[in-house]
ROKEZA-16299 format. One record per atom (N, C-alpha, C): atom name; x, y, z. Coordinates in Angstrom, 1 decimal. Layout:
N
 atom      u      v      w
   CA      X      Y      Z
...
! end
This chain:
213
 atom      u      v      w
    N  -30.6   49.5   50.6
   CA  -31.1   48.2   50.4
    C  -30.0   47.2   49.8
    N  -29.2   47.7   48.9
   CA  -28.2   46.8   48.4
    C  -27.3   46.2   49.4
    N  -27.1   44.9   49.4
   CA  -26.2   44.3   50.4
    C  -26.9   44.0   51.7
    N  -28.2   44.4   51.9
   CA  -28.8   44.2   53.2
    C  -29.5   42.8   53.2
    N  -29.7   42.2   54.4
   CA  -30.2   40.9   54.5
    C  -31.2   40.8   55.7
    N  -32.3   40.1   55.5
   CA  -33.3   39.8   56.6
    C  -33.3   38.3   56.8
    N  -32.9   38.0   58.1
   CA  -32.9   36.6   58.5
    C  -34.3   36.3   59.2
    N  -35.0   35.3   58.7
   CA  -36.3   34.9   59.3
    C  -35.9   33.6   60.1
    N  -36.0   33.8   61.5
   CA  -35.6   32.6   62.3
    C  -36.8   32.2   63.2
    N  -36.7   30.9   63.7
   CA  -37.8   30.4   64.5
    C  -37.5   30.7   66.0
    N  -38.4   31.3   66.7
   CA  -38.3   31.4   68.1
    C  -37.3   32.4   68.6
    N  -37.5   32.7   69.9
   CA  -36.6   33.8   70.5
    C  -35.2   33.3   70.9
    N  -35.0   32.0   71.1
   CA  -33.7   31.6   71.5
    C  -32.7   31.7   70.3
    N  -33.2   31.2   69.1
   CA  -32.4   31.3   67.9
    C  -32.3   32.8   67.6
    N  -33.4   33.6   67.7
   CA  -33.4   35.0   67.4
    C  -32.4   35.7   68.3
    N  -32.2   35.3   69.6
   CA  -31.3   36.0   70.5
    C  -29.9   35.8   70.0
    N  -29.5   34.5   69.6
   CA  -28.1   34.2   69.1
    C  -27.9   35.0   67.8
    N  -28.9   35.0   67.0
   CA  -28.7   35.6   65.7
    C  -28.6   37.2   65.8
    N  -29.4   37.8   66.7
   CA  -29.3   39.2   66.9
    C  -27.9   39.6   67.5
    N  -27.4   38.8   68.3
   CA  -26.1   39.1   68.9
    C  -24.9   38.8   67.9
    N  -25.1   37.8   67.1
   CA  -24.1   37.3   66.2
    C  -24.0   38.0   64.9
    N  -25.1   38.7   64.5
   CA  -25.1   39.3   63.1
    C  -24.2   40.6   63.1
    N  -24.1   41.0   61.8
   CA  -23.4   42.3   61.6
    C  -24.5   43.3   61.5
    N  -24.7   44.2   62.5
   CA  -25.8   45.1   62.5
    C  -25.9   46.1   61.3
    N  -24.7   46.3   60.7
   CA  -24.7   47.3   59.6
    C  -25.5   46.8   58.4
    N  -25.7   45.5   58.2
   CA  -26.4   45.1   57.0
    C  -27.4   43.9   57.2
    N  -27.4   43.4   58.5
   CA  -28.2   42.2   58.7
    C  -29.3   42.5   59.8
    N  -30.5   42.1   59.4
   CA  -31.7   42.3   60.4
    C  -32.2   40.9   60.7
    N  -32.8   40.7   61.8
   CA  -33.3   39.4   62.3
    C  -34.8   39.6   62.6
    N  -35.6   38.7   62.1
   CA  -37.1   38.6   62.4
    C  -37.4   37.3   63.0
    N  -37.6   37.2   64.4
   CA  -37.9   35.9   65.0
    C  -39.4   35.6   64.8
    N  -39.8   34.4   64.4
   CA  -41.2   34.1   64.3
    C  -41.6   33.2   65.5
    N  -42.7   33.4   66.1
   CA  -43.2   32.6   67.2
    C  -44.0   31.4   66.7
    N  -43.5   30.2   67.0
   CA  -44.3   29.0   66.6
    C  -44.3   28.8   65.1
    N  -45.2   28.0   64.7
   CA  -45.3   27.7   63.3
    C  -46.3   28.6   62.6
    N  -45.9   29.2   61.5
   CA  -46.8   30.1   60.8
    C  -47.9   29.3   60.1
    N  -49.0   30.0   59.7
   CA  -50.1   29.4   59.1
    C  -49.7   28.8   57.7
    N  -50.3   27.7   57.4
   CA  -50.1   27.0   56.1
    C  -51.0   27.8   55.1
    N  -50.4   28.5   54.2
   CA  -51.1   29.4   53.3
    C  -51.4   28.7   52.0
    N  -51.3   27.4   51.9
   CA  -51.6   26.7   50.7
    C  -53.1   26.7   50.5
    N  -53.6   27.1   49.4
   CA  -55.0   27.1   49.1
    C  -55.3   25.9   48.2
    N  -56.1   25.0   48.7
   CA  -56.4   23.8   47.9
    C  -57.4   24.1   46.8
    N  -56.9   23.9   45.6
   CA  -57.7   24.2   44.4
    C  -57.7   23.0   43.5
    N  -58.9   22.8   42.9
   CA  -59.0   21.7   41.9
    C  -58.8   22.2   40.5
    N  -58.4   21.4   39.6
   CA  -58.2   21.9   38.2
    C  -56.8   22.3   37.9
    N  -56.5   22.5   36.7
   CA  -55.1   22.7   36.2
    C  -54.6   24.1   36.6
    N  -55.5   25.1   36.9
   CA  -55.1   26.4   37.1
    C  -54.8   26.7   38.6
    N  -54.5   25.7   39.3
   CA  -54.3   25.8   40.8
    C  -53.4   27.0   41.1
    N  -53.9   27.9   41.9
   CA  -53.1   29.1   42.3
    C  -53.0   30.2   41.3
    N  -53.6   30.0   40.1
   CA  -53.4   31.0   39.0
    C  -54.6   31.9   38.9
    N  -55.8   31.5   39.2
   CA  -56.9   32.3   38.9
    C  -57.0   33.4   40.0
    N  -57.7   34.5   39.6
   CA  -57.9   35.7   40.5
    C  -58.6   35.2   41.8
    N  -59.5   34.3   41.7
   CA  -60.3   33.9   42.8
    C  -59.4   33.2   43.8
    N  -58.5   32.3   43.3
   CA  -57.6   31.6   44.2
    C  -56.6   32.5   44.8
    N  -56.1   33.5   44.1
   CA  -55.2   34.5   44.6
    C  -55.8   35.3   45.7
    N  -57.1   35.6   45.6
   CA  -57.8   36.4   46.6
    C  -57.9   35.5   47.9
    N  -58.3   34.2   47.7
   CA  -58.4   33.3   48.8
    C  -57.1   33.2   49.6
    N  -56.0   33.0   48.8
   CA  -54.7   32.9   49.4
    C  -54.3   34.1   50.2
    N  -54.6   35.3   49.6
   CA  -54.2   36.6   50.2
    C  -55.0   36.8   51.5
    N  -56.3   36.4   51.5
   CA  -57.2   36.6   52.6
    C  -56.7   35.7   53.8
    N  -56.2   34.5   53.4
   CA  -55.7   33.5   54.4
    C  -54.4   34.1   55.0
    N  -53.6   34.6   54.2
   CA  -52.3   35.2   54.7
    C  -52.6   36.3   55.7
    N  -53.5   37.2   55.3
   CA  -53.7   38.4   56.1
    C  -54.4   38.1   57.4
    N  -54.9   36.8   57.6
   CA  -55.6   36.4   58.8
    C  -54.6   36.0   59.9
    N  -53.3   35.9   59.5
   CA  -52.3   35.5   60.4
    C  -51.4   36.7   60.8
    N  -51.3   37.0   62.2
   CA  -50.6   38.1   62.6
    C  -49.1   37.9   62.3
    N  -48.6   36.7   62.4
   CA  -47.2   36.4   62.1
    C  -46.8   36.8   60.7
    N  -47.7   36.4   59.8
   CA  -47.5   36.7   58.3
    C  -47.6   38.2   58.0
    N  -48.5   38.8   58.7
   CA  -48.7   40.3   58.5
    C  -47.4   41.0   59.0
    N  -46.8   40.5   60.1
   CA  -45.6   41.1   60.6
    C  -44.4   40.9   59.6
    N  -44.4   39.7   59.0
   CA  -43.4   39.3   58.0
    C  -43.6   40.3   56.8
    N  -44.8   40.4   56.3
   CA  -45.1   41.3   55.1
    C  -44.6   42.7   55.4
    N  -44.9   43.2   56.6
   CA  -44.5   44.5   57.0
    C  -43.0   44.7   57.0
    N  -42.3   43.6   57.5
   CA  -40.8   43.7   57.5
    C  -40.3   43.7   56.1
    N  -40.9   43.0   55.2
   CA  -40.5   43.0   53.8
    C  -40.6   44.4   53.1
    N  -41.7   45.1   53.5
   CA  -41.9   46.5   53.0
    C  -42.6   46.5   51.6
    N  -42.9   45.4   51.0
   CA  -43.5   45.4   49.7
    C  -45.0   45.6   49.6
    N  -45.7   45.5   50.7
   CA  -47.1   45.6   50.7
    C  -47.6   44.2   50.3
    N  -49.0   44.1   50.2
   CA  -49.5   42.8   49.8
    C  -50.5   43.0   48.6
    N  -51.6   43.6   48.8
   CA  -52.5   43.9   47.7
    C  -51.9   44.8   46.7
    N  -51.2   45.8   47.3
   CA  -50.5   46.8   46.4
    C  -49.1   46.5   46.3
    N  -48.8   45.2   46.2
   CA  -47.4   44.7   46.2
    C  -46.5   45.4   45.2
    N  -45.3   45.9   45.6
   CA  -44.4   46.5   44.7
    C  -43.0   46.1   45.1
    N  -42.4   45.3   44.3
   CA  -41.0   44.7   44.6
    C  -40.0   45.8   44.7
    N  -40.2   47.0   44.1
   CA  -39.3   48.1   44.3
    C  -39.2   48.6   45.7
    N  -40.2   48.3   46.5
   CA  -40.2   48.7   47.9
    C  -39.6   47.7   48.9
    N  -39.1   46.6   48.3
   CA  -38.5   45.6   49.2
    C  -37.3   46.2   49.9
    N  -37.3   46.0   51.3
   CA  -36.3   46.7   52.1
    C  -35.0   45.9   52.1
    N  -34.9   44.7   51.7
   CA  -33.7   43.9   51.8
    C  -33.4   43.2   50.5
    N  -32.1   43.1   50.2
   CA  -31.7   42.5   49.0
    C  -31.8   40.9   49.1
    N  -31.5   40.4   50.3
   CA  -31.6   39.0   50.5
    C  -32.6   38.7   51.7
    N  -33.5   37.8   51.5
   CA  -34.3   37.3   52.5
    C  -33.9   35.9   52.8
    N  -33.4   35.6   54.0
   CA  -32.8   34.3   54.3
    C  -33.7   33.5   55.4
    N  -34.2   32.4   55.0
   CA  -34.9   31.5   55.9
    C  -33.9   30.7   56.7
    N  -33.8   30.9   58.0
   CA  -32.8   30.2   58.9
    C  -33.5   29.4   60.0
    N  -33.7   28.1   59.8
   CA  -34.4   27.3   60.8
    C  -33.5   26.2   61.3
    N  -33.9   25.6   62.4
   CA  -33.1   24.5   62.9
    C  -32.9   23.3   61.9
    N  -31.9   22.6   62.1
   CA  -31.6   21.4   61.2
    C  -32.3   20.2   61.7
    N  -33.6   20.3   62.1
   CA  -34.4   19.2   62.6
    C  -35.7   19.1   61.9
    N  -36.6   18.2   62.4
   CA  -37.9   18.0   61.7
    C  -38.8   19.3   61.8
    N  -38.8   19.9   63.0
   CA  -39.6   21.1   63.2
    C  -39.1   22.2   62.3
    N  -37.8   22.3   62.2
   CA  -37.2   23.4   61.4
    C  -37.5   23.2   59.9
    N  -37.5   21.9   59.5
   CA  -37.9   21.6   58.1
    C  -39.3   22.0   57.8
    N  -40.2   21.7   58.8
   CA  -41.6   22.0   58.7
    C  -41.8   23.6   58.6
    N  -41.2   24.3   59.5
   CA  -41.3   25.8   59.4
    C  -40.8   26.3   58.1
    N  -39.6   25.8   57.6
   CA  -39.1   26.2   56.4
    C  -40.0   25.9   55.2
    N  -40.7   24.8   55.2
   CA  -41.7   24.4   54.2
    C  -42.9   25.4   54.2
    N  -43.3   25.7   55.4
   CA  -44.5   26.7   55.6
    C  -44.1   28.0   55.0
    N  -42.9   28.5   55.3
   CA  -42.4   29.8   54.8
    C  -42.3   29.7   53.3
    N  -41.7   28.6   52.8
   CA  -41.6   28.5   51.3
    C  -43.0   28.5   50.6
    N  -44.0   27.9   51.3
   CA  -45.4   27.9   50.8
    C  -45.9   29.3   50.7
    N  -45.6   30.1   51.8
   CA  -46.0   31.5   51.8
    C  -45.4   32.2   50.6
    N  -44.1   32.1   50.4
   CA  -43.4   32.8   49.4
    C  -43.7   32.3   48.0
    N  -44.3   31.1   47.9
   CA  -44.7   30.6   46.6
    C  -46.1   31.1   46.1
    N  -46.8   31.8   47.0
   CA  -48.1   32.4   46.7
    C  -47.8   33.7   45.9
    N  -48.7   34.0   45.0
   CA  -48.8   35.3   44.3
    C  -49.2   36.4   45.4
    N  -48.6   37.6   45.5
   CA  -47.6   38.1   44.6
    C  -46.1   37.9   45.1
    N  -46.0   37.2   46.2
   CA  -44.7   37.1   46.9
    C  -43.8   36.1   46.1
    N  -44.3   35.3   45.2
   CA  -43.5   34.4   44.4
    C  -42.5   35.2   43.5
    N  -42.9   36.5   43.3
   CA  -41.9   37.4   42.5
    C  -40.6   37.5   43.2
    N  -40.6   37.4   44.5
   CA  -39.3   37.5   45.3
    C  -38.4   36.2   45.0
    N  -39.1   35.1   44.8
   CA  -38.3   33.9   44.4
    C  -37.8   34.0   43.0
    N  -38.7   34.5   42.1
   CA  -38.3   34.6   40.7
    C  -37.2   35.7   40.5
    N  -37.2   36.7   41.4
   CA  -36.2   37.8   41.3
    C  -34.9   37.4   42.0
    N  -34.9   36.2   42.6
   CA  -33.6   35.8   43.3
    C  -33.3   36.4   44.6
    N  -34.4   36.8   45.3
   CA  -34.2   37.4   46.7
    C  -34.3   36.4   47.8
    N  -34.8   35.2   47.6
   CA  -35.0   34.3   48.7
    C  -33.9   33.2   48.8
    N  -33.5   33.0   50.0
   CA  -32.4   32.0   50.3
    C  -32.7   31.2   51.5
    N  -32.1   30.0   51.5
   CA  -32.1   29.2   52.7
    C  -30.7   29.1   53.3
    N  -30.7   29.4   54.6
   CA  -29.4   29.3   55.4
    C  -29.1   27.8   55.6
    N  -27.8   27.4   55.7
   CA  -27.4   26.0   56.0
    C  -26.6   25.9   57.3
    N  -27.3   26.0   58.4
   CA  -26.5   25.9   59.7
    C  -26.0   24.5   59.8
    N  -24.8   24.4   60.5
   CA  -24.2   23.0   60.6
    C  -25.0   22.3   61.7
    N  -24.9   20.9   61.6
   CA  -25.5   20.1   62.6
    C  -24.5   19.6   63.6
    N  -23.2   19.5   63.2
   CA  -22.2   19.0   64.1
    C  -21.0   20.0   64.2
    N  -20.4   19.9   65.3
   CA  -19.1   20.6   65.5
    C  -18.1   19.6   66.0
    N  -17.0   19.5   65.3
   CA  -15.9   18.5   65.7
    C  -14.7   19.2   66.2
    N  -14.2   18.8   67.3
   CA  -13.0   19.4   67.8
    C  -11.8   18.4   67.7
    N  -10.8   18.8   66.9
   CA   -9.6   17.9   66.7
    C   -8.4   18.7   66.9
    N   -7.5   18.3   67.8
   CA   -6.3   19.0   68.1
    C   -6.6   20.5   68.4
    N   -7.6   20.7   69.2
   CA   -8.0   22.1   69.6
    C   -8.4   23.0   68.4
    N   -8.7   22.3   67.3
   CA   -9.3   23.1   66.1
    C  -10.7   22.7   65.9
    N  -11.6   23.6   65.6
   CA  -13.0   23.3   65.4
    C  -13.3   23.2   63.9
    N  -14.2   22.2   63.6
   CA  -14.7   22.0   62.2
    C  -16.2   21.8   62.3
    N  -16.9   22.4   61.3
   CA  -18.3   22.4   61.4
    C  -18.8   21.5   60.2
    N  -19.8   20.6   60.5
   CA  -20.3   19.7   59.5
    C  -21.8   20.0   59.2
    N  -22.2   20.1   58.0
   CA  -23.6   20.4   57.6
    C  -24.6   19.3   58.1
    N  -24.1   18.0   57.9
   CA  -25.0   16.9   58.2
    C  -24.2   15.6   58.4
    N  -25.0   14.6   58.6
   CA  -24.4   13.3   58.9
    C  -23.4   12.8   57.9
    N  -23.8   13.1   56.6
   CA  -22.9   12.7   55.5
    C  -21.5   13.4   55.5
    N  -21.6   14.7   55.8
   CA  -20.4   15.5   55.9
    C  -19.5   15.0   57.1
    N  -20.2   14.6   58.1
   CA  -19.5   14.1   59.3
    C  -18.7   12.8   59.0
    N  -19.4   11.9   58.3
   CA  -18.8   10.6   57.9
    C  -17.7   10.8   57.0
    N  -17.8   11.7   56.0
   CA  -16.7   12.0   55.1
    C  -15.5   12.5   55.8
    N  -15.8   13.4   56.8
   CA  -14.6   14.0   57.6
    C  -13.9   12.9   58.3
    N  -14.7   12.0   58.9
   CA  -14.1   10.9   59.7
    C  -13.3   10.0   58.8
    N  -13.8    9.6   57.7
   CA  -13.1    8.7   56.7
    C  -11.8    9.4   56.3
    N  -11.9   10.7   56.0
   CA  -10.7   11.5   55.5
    C   -9.6   11.5   56.5
    N  -10.0   11.6   57.8
   CA   -9.1   11.8   58.9
    C   -8.8   10.5   59.7
    N   -8.9    9.4   59.0
   CA   -8.7    8.1   59.6
    C   -7.8    7.2   58.8
    N   -7.4    6.1   59.3
   CA   -6.5    5.1   58.6
    C   -7.3    4.0   57.9
    N   -8.4    4.5   57.2
   CA   -9.3    3.6   56.5
    C   -8.6    2.7   55.5
    N   -7.8    3.3   54.7
   CA   -7.1    2.6   53.6
    C   -6.2    1.4   54.1
    N   -5.6    1.7   55.2
   CA   -4.7    0.7   55.8
    C   -5.5   -0.5   56.3
    N   -6.8   -0.2   56.7
   CA   -7.6   -1.3   57.3
    C   -8.3   -2.0   56.1
    N   -8.3   -1.5   54.9
   CA   -8.9   -2.1   53.8
    C  -10.4   -2.4   54.0
    N  -11.1   -1.5   54.5
   CA  -12.5   -1.6   54.7
    C  -13.3   -1.3   53.4
    N  -14.2   -2.1   53.0
   CA  -15.0   -1.9   51.8
    C  -16.0   -0.8   52.1
    N  -16.2    0.1   51.0
   CA  -17.2    1.2   51.2
    C  -18.6    0.6   51.2
    N  -19.6    1.3   51.8
   CA  -21.0    0.9   51.9
    C  -21.1   -0.5   52.5
    N  -20.3   -0.9   53.4
   CA  -20.4   -2.2   54.1
    C  -20.7   -2.0   55.6
    N  -21.2   -3.0   56.2
   CA  -21.5   -3.0   57.7
    C  -20.2   -2.7   58.4
    N  -19.1   -3.2   57.8
   CA  -17.8   -3.1   58.4
    C  -17.4   -1.6   58.4
    N  -17.8   -0.9   57.4
   CA  -17.4    0.6   57.3
    C  -18.2    1.3   58.4
    N  -19.5    1.0   58.5
   CA  -20.3    1.7   59.5
    C  -19.8    1.5   60.9
    N  -19.3    0.2   61.2
   CA  -18.7   -0.1   62.5
    C  -17.4    0.7   62.7
    N  -16.7    0.8   61.6
   CA  -15.4    1.5   61.6
    C  -15.6    3.0   62.0
    N  -16.6    3.6   61.3
   CA  -17.0    5.0   61.5
    C  -17.4    5.2   62.9
    N  -18.2    4.3   63.5
   CA  -18.7    4.5   64.9
    C  -17.5    4.4   65.8
    N  -16.6    3.5   65.6
   CA  -15.4    3.4   66.4
    C  -14.5    4.7   66.3
    N  -14.4    5.2   65.1
   CA  -13.5    6.4   64.9
    C  -14.1    7.6   65.6
    N  -15.5    7.7   65.6
   CA  -16.2    8.8   66.2
    C  -15.7    9.0   67.7
    N  -15.4    7.9   68.3
   CA  -14.9    8.0   69.7
    C  -13.7    8.8   69.9
    N  -12.9    8.9   68.8
   CA  -11.6    9.6   68.9
    C  -11.7   11.1   68.8
    N  -12.9   11.5   68.4
   CA  -13.1   13.0   68.2
    C  -14.1   13.5   69.3
    N  -14.0   14.8   69.5
   CA  -15.0   15.4   70.4
    C  -16.1   16.0   69.4
    N  -17.3   15.4   69.5
   CA  -18.3   15.7   68.5
    C  -19.5   16.3   69.3
    N  -19.9   17.5   68.9
   CA  -21.1   18.2   69.5
    C  -22.2   18.2   68.4
    N  -23.4   17.8   68.8
   CA  -24.5   17.9   67.8
    C  -25.4   19.0   68.3
    N  -25.6   20.0   67.4
   CA  -26.5   21.1   67.7
    C  -27.9   20.7   67.5
    N  -28.7   20.8   68.6
   CA  -30.1   20.5   68.5
    C  -30.9   21.6   67.8
    N  -30.3   22.8   68.0
   CA  -31.0   24.0   67.3
    C  -30.0   25.1   67.3
    N  -30.4   26.2   66.6
   CA  -29.6   27.4   66.4
    C  -29.3   28.1   67.8
    N  -30.3   27.9   68.7
   CA  -30.2   28.5   70.0
    C  -29.1   27.9   70.8
    N  -28.6   26.7   70.4
   CA  -27.5   26.1   71.1
    C  -26.1   26.6   70.7
    N  -26.1   27.3   69.6
   CA  -24.8   27.9   69.1
    C  -24.7   29.3   69.8
    N  -23.4   29.5   70.2
   CA  -23.2   30.9   70.7
    C  -23.1   31.9   69.5
    N  -23.3   33.2   69.8
   CA  -23.4   34.1   68.7
    C  -22.2   34.1   67.7
    N  -21.0   33.8   68.3
   CA  -19.7   33.8   67.5
    C  -19.8   32.6   66.6
    N  -20.3   31.4   67.1
   CA  -20.4   30.2   66.2
    C  -21.4   30.4   65.1
    N  -22.5   31.1   65.4
   CA  -23.5   31.3   64.4
    C  -23.0   32.3   63.4
    N  -22.3   33.3   63.8
   CA  -21.7   34.2   62.8
    C  -20.7   33.5   61.9
    N  -19.8   32.7   62.5
   CA  -18.7   32.0   61.7
    C  -19.3   31.1   60.7
    N  -20.4   30.3   61.1
   CA  -20.9   29.2   60.2
    C  -22.0   29.6   59.3
    N  -22.9   30.5   59.7
   CA  -24.2   30.7   59.0
    C  -24.5   32.1   58.6
    N  -23.9   33.1   59.3
   CA  -24.2   34.5   59.0
    C  -23.1   35.2   58.2
    N  -21.8   34.8   58.4
   CA  -20.7   35.5   57.7
    C  -20.7   35.2   56.2
    N  -20.8   36.2   55.4
   CA  -20.9   36.0   53.9
    C  -19.6   35.3   53.4
    N  -18.5   35.4   54.1
   CA  -17.3   34.8   53.6
    C  -17.2   33.2   53.9
    N  -18.0   32.8   54.9
   CA  -17.9   31.4   55.2
    C  -19.2   30.6   55.0
    N  -20.3   31.3   55.0
   CA  -21.6   30.6   55.0
    C  -21.9   29.9   53.6
    N  -22.9   29.1   53.6
   CA  -23.3   28.4   52.4
    C  -24.8   28.6   52.3
    N  -25.2   29.6   51.4
   CA  -26.7   29.9   51.3
    C  -27.2   29.0   50.2
! end
């Protein structure tokens, strides 16, 4: 169990890249099909989610979804008879696309893990979010990966003659300058994890030496 990791990914295309790119010795991949059930139980009053009745409702809702049952089986903890000692993996990593759908799936998974008894995995420090890059920049045949738009802009500013041009920060002029500078680089935007080849996914998101969890 120590040092082992379970990656929860959306769909088969991302799952395919992840399964090929992972290190089989300590990394497992669980692809989820579609969006999992929203396990949030709407309760009134200040004890939302804390009373035994609410916990029973949440658990019943969870167990009605085959995707969630598959996930619970992969964790190995059980549900009603939950035992954190039986957790099969040291790290559980949610790895979704860097787009709106990916954010939605990530939120639904976090909602599931926020329910009792699975919230113990959050409190115990077992749950992580992967940070796959959104952009790949090629410059002088070297590749650089950027987490988001902000990282990309910072990279372009750092690698340009901005100071010589005396462009003010946060100005329309700066935005125009950045757009012009972008033309000088080869920039690829990843629509999803499935667009990365296994090697790229390993280097940026799976490799413990490079990744940012």
